[in-house]
C-alpha positions as CSV (number, residue, x, y, z in Angstrom):
1,M,-8.7,-23.5,-12.9
2,V,-6.1,-24.2,-10.2
3,Q,-3.4,-22.8,-12.4
4,A,-5.3,-19.5,-12.9
5,F,-5.7,-19.2,-9.1
6,I,-2.0,-19.9,-8.4
7,Q,-1.0,-17.4,-11.1
8,G,-3.2,-14.8,-9.6
9,I,-1.5,-15.3,-6.2
10,G,2.0,-15.1,-7.8
11,V,1.4,-12.0,-10.0
12,G,-0.7,-10.2,-7.4
13,G,1.8,-11.0,-4.6
14,S,4.8,-9.8,-6.7
15,L,3.1,-6.4,-7.3
16,I,1.9,-5.9,-3.8
17,M,5.1,-6.8,-2.0
18,A,7.1,-4.1,-3.8
19,V,8.4,-1.4,-1.4
20,G,5.9,1.5,-1.5
21,A,4.1,4.1,0.4
22,Q,1.2,1.8,1.5
23,N,3.6,-0.9,2.7
24,A,5.7,1.5,4.6
25,F,2.7,3.0,6.4
26,V,1.2,-0.4,7.3
27,L,4.6,-1.5,8.7
28,K,5.0,1.6,10.9
29,Q,1.4,1.3,12.2
30,G,2.0,-2.4,12.9
31,L,5.2,-1.6,14.9
32,K,3.3,1.1,16.9
33,R,0.4,-1.4,17.4
34,S,-1.9,1.5,16.3
35,H,-5.1,0.3,14.6
36,S,-3.3,-2.6,12.9
37,L,-6.4,-4.6,12.1
38,P,-8.5,-1.9,10.5
39,I,-5.6,-0.6,8.5
40,A,-4.7,-4.0,7.1
41,A,-8.4,-4.7,6.4
42,L,-8.8,-1.4,4.6
43,C,-5.7,-1.8,2.5
44,S,-6.8,-5.4,1.6
45,L,-10.4,-4.2,0.8
46,I,-9.2,-1.4,-1.5
47,D,-6.9,-3.8,-3.4
48,A,-9.8,-6.3,-3.6
49,L,-12.1,-3.7,-5.1
50,M,-9.5,-2.5,-7.6
51,I,-8.5,-6.0,-8.6
52,T,-12.1,-7.0,-9.1
53,A,-12.7,-3.8,-11.2
54,G,-9.6,-4.6,-13.3
55,V,-10.7,-8.2,-14.0
56,A,-14.2,-6.8,-14.9
57,G,-12.6,-4.6,-17.5
58,L,-12.3,-1.1,-15.8
59,G,-8.7,-0.8,-16.9
60,H,-9.8,0.1,-20.5
61,L,-11.8,3.1,-19.1
62,I,-8.8,4.4,-17.2
63,L,-6.6,4.1,-20.3
64,A,-9.3,5.9,-22.3
65,F,-9.3,8.9,-20.0
66,P,-5.7,9.9,-19.1
67,L,-7.0,12.9,-17.0
68,I,-7.9,10.4,-14.3
69,K,-4.3,9.3,-14.0
70,D,-3.1,12.9,-14.2
71,I,-5.3,14.1,-11.3
72,A,-4.2,11.1,-9.2
73,S,-0.5,11.7,-10.0
74,I,-0.4,15.3,-9.0
75,G,-2.7,14.9,-6.0
76,G,-0.7,11.8,-4.9
77,A,2.6,13.6,-5.2
78,V,1.5,16.5,-3.0
79,F,0.1,14.1,-0.4
80,L,3.3,12.0,-0.3
81,V,5.6,15.1,0.0
82,V,3.6,16.3,3.0
83,Y,3.6,12.8,4.6
84,G,7.3,12.4,3.9
85,A,8.0,15.7,5.6
86,R,6.1,14.6,8.6
87,A,8.1,11.4,8.8
88,L,11.4,13.3,8.4
89,H,10.3,15.6,11.3
90,S,9.4,12.6,13.4
91,S,12.8,11.1,12.8
92,F,14.4,13.9,15.0
93,I,12.1,13.2,17.9
94,P,13.5,10.4,20.2
95,Q,11.0,7.5,20.6
96,A,11.0,3.8,21.3
97,L,8.7,0.9,22.0
98,S,8.1,0.1,25.6
99,S,7.2,-3.4,26.8
100,E,4.8,-1.9,29.2
101,S,3.1,0.6,27.0
102,E,2.6,1.4,23.3
103,L,3.7,4.5,21.4
104,K,1.0,7.0,21.2
105,G,-0.7,6.4,17.9
106,D,-3.0,8.3,15.6
107,T,-6.8,8.3,16.1
108,L,-8.6,5.7,14.1
109,R,-10.1,8.4,12.0
110,A,-6.7,9.9,11.2
111,A,-5.3,6.4,10.4
112,V,-8.2,5.6,8.1
113,L,-7.9,8.9,6.3
114,T,-4.1,8.5,5.9
115,T,-4.6,5.0,4.6
116,L,-7.2,6.2,2.0
117,G,-4.9,9.0,0.9
118,I,-1.8,6.8,0.5
119,S,-3.8,4.2,-1.3
120,L,-6.3,6.1,-3.5
121,L,-4.0,9.0,-4.4
122,N,-1.4,6.7,-5.7
123,P,-1.9,6.1,-9.5
124,H,0.3,3.0,-9.2
125,L,-2.6,1.4,-7.4
126,Y,-4.8,1.8,-10.5
127,L,-2.0,0.9,-13.0
128,D,-0.9,-2.3,-11.1
129,T,-4.3,-3.6,-9.9
130,V,-6.8,-2.3,-12.4
131,V,-4.8,-2.0,-15.6
132,L,-2.0,-4.5,-15.3
133,L,-3.8,-7.3,-13.5
134,G,-6.9,-6.6,-15.5
135,S,-4.9,-7.0,-18.7
136,I,-3.2,-10.2,-17.6
137,S,-6.6,-11.7,-16.6
138,T,-7.8,-11.4,-20.2
139,Q,-5.6,-14.5,-21.1
140,F,-8.1,-16.6,-19.0
141,D,-11.6,-17.5,-20.2
142,G,-14.8,-18.3,-18.4
143,A,-14.5,-19.2,-14.7
144,D,-10.7,-19.0,-14.8
145,R,-10.7,-15.2,-15.0
146,P,-12.4,-14.6,-11.7
147,L,-10.2,-17.3,-10.1
148,F,-7.2,-15.4,-11.3
149,G,-8.6,-12.3,-9.6
150,A,-9.4,-14.2,-6.4
151,G,-5.8,-15.4,-6.2
152,A,-4.5,-11.8,-6.5
153,V,-7.0,-10.7,-3.8
154,L,-5.9,-13.5,-1.5
155,A,-2.3,-12.5,-1.9
156,S,-3.2,-9.0,-0.9
157,F,-5.0,-10.0,2.2
158,V,-2.2,-12.4,3.3
159,W,0.5,-9.7,2.6
160,F,-1.1,-6.8,4.5
161,F,-2.3,-8.8,7.5
162,G,1.1,-10.6,7.6
163,L,3.0,-7.3,7.4
164,S,0.8,-5.6,10.0
165,F,0.9,-8.4,12.6
166,G,4.4,-9.7,11.7
167,A,5.7,-6.3,12.7
168,K,5.5,-7.3,16.3
169,Y,8.5,-9.6,15.8
170,L,10.6,-6.5,15.0
171,S,9.5,-4.9,18.3
172,P,12.7,-5.7,20.2
173,L,14.7,-3.9,17.5
174,F,12.5,-0.8,17.8
175,K,13.0,-0.4,21.5
176,K,16.1,1.5,20.4
177,P,15.3,5.1,19.5
178,K,17.8,5.0,16.6
179,A,15.8,2.3,14.9
180,W,12.7,4.6,14.8
181,C,14.9,7.3,13.4
182,Y,16.1,5.1,10.6
183,L,12.6,3.8,9.9
184,D,11.1,7.3,9.7
185,R,13.9,8.5,7.3
186,F,13.4,5.4,5.2
187,I,9.7,6.2,5.0
188,C,10.5,9.8,4.1
189,L,12.8,8.6,1.3
190,T,10.2,6.2,0.1
191,M,7.4,8.8,0.0
192,W,9.5,11.4,-1.7
193,S,11.0,9.0,-4.2
194,I,7.4,7.9,-5.3
195,A,6.3,11.6,-5.3
196,V,9.2,12.5,-7.7
197,A,8.4,9.5,-9.9
198,L,4.7,10.6,-10.1
199,I,5.5,14.2,-11.0
200,W,8.5,13.7,-13.2
201,P,6.5,13.2,-16.5
202,Y,5.0,16.6,-16.0
203,L,8.2,18.5,-15.5
């Protein structure tokens, strides 16, 4: 039982920690100290729901209806292109963290909607959590399978909250406007690269 839980942490963590649109957004919001807690909680909750669905067998349904993946791929690519363009535009506007005040952040509603878009419109979310983790969980029987899922869920919570709140340790670096410029361009490159990867099979 312990082995299943530990494997869940390891496999889940390795998938979640890969550089992606979700992680880039969580990092930037953490640096801006803009709704860090609800964003980390929402990302973790979405992952938890998807992992649970995968362990319960929903991955077979997604594989049986490719149209679900197609819709998510095209919609996700459009969303990421737009968000990447916003990040690129932002990279040309001088900004820096101030020890006395925070950067002006998005409203909570805007942050939540962006988080939902970046998460739910990315088919990799479904492939990694629902299909891949769901498939791996089938090697476990009985109580070991939900324990594997619980380990993956724990890895997600630890990662997103750690990324969000750990960003404050990078704050001294981001008092320099150039650092924000490089971060926004990195986010743009990440978003556009994922968008190309999503749309490439349809070209």
